N, C-alpha and C positions, 0 to 999 in steps of 0.2 A: 438854416432858416426853417420857419414853421408856417408853411403855406396853408391857406384856408380858402374855401369857397363859401359864399353866403348870398342870401337874397336880400335885396334892398329895393323897395317900391316895385316889386314884381320883376326886377332885373337880377340876373345872376352876376355876381361880382367876384373878383378874386383879390386876395390880399395876403397879409402875413401878420402873425401875432407878435406883439412887441410890447413888453411892459404892461400887460393887462389891457392893451388896446389892440384893435384890429386896424391895420393900415390898409386903406383902399389903394390897390396897386395903380389903377388908372389915375386917380386923383393925385397920388404922390408923384408918379412919373411926370404928369403935366406940370406939377409944381416945381420939380427939381431938374427936369431934363428938357432940352430943346430939340433933341434928335427925334424927329417925327417917325422916321423909318424904324428906329429901334423901339420906340413906344409901340408902334403897330405890330412889330414882330413879337414882342413880349406879350401883348394883350391877346394875340391870336394863337398863342401856344398853350396847350394844356399844362397844368402845374407839373406833372411828372416829367415833361420835356424841359421845362425851365430848370429843373433840378439837374438835368443831365447836360445841358448845353453850356460849355465853359464860358463863352462870351456873355450870354444873357445872365448866367448865374453870377458872374463877377460884377456885372452892372447892378444886379439886384443887391448884392452884398454891399456895394458902395451906397446904394440908395438907402439901405437899412441903417447905415452909419449916419446918414444925413437926417433921417426921420427920428432916430434915437436922440439926437441932439435937440430936435425941435419939439418933441413930445414933452408934456401933455398939452392938450388944448388946440392942437393943430386941426385945421378944417378937413384934412384928409384922413383923420383917424377917429374911431369911435370906441367907447368902452366895449369890451368883449361881451359883457352881459346883455348888451342891447342888440346883439347880432343874431339873426336867424341863420344858424349854421346849416350848410349842405355837406354831403360827403365830400372829402377833399379830392377824390377821384370821381370824375363825372360818370362815364359809362364804360366800365372795364369790359374788354372782350371776354375775359375769363375771370371767374371768382373760384379759385381752387382752394379746397379746404383739406386739412390734414387731420385724420382721426388717430386716436390712440398714441399720441406723440409724447405723452408724459406717463411715467410709471404709475400704475394704480396701487392704492393701498392694499396690503395683503388681505384685509378683512372685508373688501367690498369690490364687486365687479372686476375681479382679478383677471387680467389678460397677460399672456406671455408677450414679451416685447416683440413687435413685428420685425420681420427680416427686412422688409422694404416699407417705405411710407405708404400709409393707407389713405387713399385720396377719394374725395367726392366733390360735388359741385353745389354752389348756390347760384340762383338766378341774379343777374345784374339788377333786376327790378326789386330785389330784396333790400337794396341799399337805402339807408336813411341816415340823417345827420345827428350830430351832437344836440341834445336837448329835445329831439323830436320823439314822438310817442312810438313805442312798440305796440302794435295792435294784435290782440289775442284773437285768433280766428274762431269762428263759431263752431267749427268741426273738431276742435281740440280742447281737451280739459287738462293737458299735461305739457305746458310750455315751460321750457327751462332755459337758463343762461349758460354761456361759456365764454369767459373773458380770454382774449387771445392777442398776441402780437401779430400784426399784419405787415407783410412785405409788399411794397409797391415797385413794380418793374418800371424802369426808366428808359431802357434801351433794348432793342430786339436781341433775344438771347436764344441760342440753340447749341446744344452739346457743350455746355460750359463745364470747365473744371471748377472745383471749389475755390481755387485761388482767383478765378476770374469773376466770381459772382458779384462782389461789391461794386465793381465799376459799371455793372448793368442795372444797379438799383437806383430808383429815384429817392427812396427813403423808406420810412416806417410810419405806421399809424396804429391805432387801437381798433379792434373789432370785437363785437359781441356776437358770437355764433349762436343765435337763438334757434331753438329746435322744438318741434312738437313731438314729444316722445311717443305718444300714442299713435300718431300718424306714421312715424318712422317704423313702428312695430308691425305695420301692415305688410311690409316686405322685408327682404333681406338687405336692402340698401337704405341708406339714411337720407338721400336727397329729397324724397317726397315730403319729409317733415322739416326740411331746412330751407325751402324755397319760397315760403310765403312772403308777401310784401311786408316790409319793415323788419324782416328777420336778420338783417345784417347792418346794425348800427355801426358807423365808421367815423373816426375822427378823434378829437376835434380838428387836428391838423395833420398834414403830411410833413413829417419832420425829416429833413435831409440827412444823409448818412454821416456828414461831418459832425453832426450833433449827437450821434448815437454810436460812439466808437466801439462799444461792447454789446452788440445786440443779443449775444448768447449769455449775458450775465445781467439781466434786468429783473428787478422785483416786479411781480405781477399780482395784483389783488383785485378781487371782486367784492362789492358790498351791496347787499340787498336790504333796503330800508335802513342803512347805516350799520348793519351787522356784517362783519367780514365772513364771507362764505367760501372764498378761495384766497390762498396766500401762498405763493410759491416763487420760483425764479425761472427764467428762461434757461438757466444752466441745467435744469432738470429735463429739458427736451431730449428725447431719444435721438432724433435727427435734428441737428442744429441748422441754422438758417442756410449756411453755405451748402450743406448736404442736400437740403430740401430743394433749393433752387437748381442746383446742379442736376439732381435726379429728374426733376420735372422737365427741365430743358432738354433732357434726352428723350422725353416722351412726346413733347409738343413744343413748337416755337412760342416762346414768351414774347409778348409785345408790350410797348409802353402803355401803362395804365392797368395791366393785368394785376390781379391781387392774389396773394397766397396767404391764407390764414393758417398759422403755424401750429395750432392745437391748443388745448386748454388743460390746465392743471386739474388733477382729480383728487381733491382733498377737502377738508373742512365741511361746510354745509353742502357741498356738491355731492357728498356721499351720505347725507343724512337719511335717517329712516324714521318717519316718512320723508321722502326726498323733497327739498324745498322747490316749489314751483312758483311761477310768476302769476300774480293776480292783479285785477284792475286796481289802480291807485298806488301800486308799488313804484319804487324808484330803484333802478339798478345802475351801479357805477362800476366801471373798470378803470383801474389806475395802473399805469406802467411807468416805471422809473425812466426819467429822461424824456418821456414822450408826453405825458399829461394825464388827464382824467376825462373819460367818456361817460356822460350821464344821459340816461333816458328814462322818462316816465313810462308807465304801462297803462294801457287802456283797452277796453273791450272793443272788438270790431262792431261797427254799427250795422 
């Protein structure tokens, strides 16, 4: 399933994408189900937990079959283009990012492959949704993009083996690891340039693991104003998904809703000279096979 969070008349709603429509979860449940206790349980659970609970998830799969037969024109569904998307994960306890996880071209920014994953943080307040603006901060003149596969934790995880990782995941989404390169250069760490508000677009949907059977072999592209500036595959990652989650779970307990941004390809326009940077009125898109397209306009901070 492809779970989404969205705003409707100042209310935060949950639903799922289906055939170009967003099905409102509450309205669809009330339309098709008479089990008040189940409806309450589903509606009070975060999306990442819905994806992990066998009973609730099986009920939602059955609901999706019913709504598929009833679409289009149902009163519980709206065209996706009319929706104000929110990040599919509400308030993650941790936003963990992986640097240098793709090989660099030999002619630019060359780094030896790290022995262990290189980690840094983003602030949860950096999250923003699909089609929401990325705001360029006044203190930076060098804001850049990094399209990435993001992993969403669904079940508490500690000291996992690689073979146990998938059963602890809620699913996958798309992230754009926006960074202020000049602010990053002020110190030896990257976090200061990565934590600005709106610097972690996420979405459009949380796609459950059953719909992404090969997360380590997905084409990933970034387009700036329609021009392809990154084009690679997650099979180029130095540390694949299961290794990243396993390693991080040995360092800290991962909790439902935690995010892991798995790194960004280093090629095409990403290595241009002069480097391509974000400017007001730009449009940046990240597309990942099997997951979707994350689109964000760019604006100057007021």
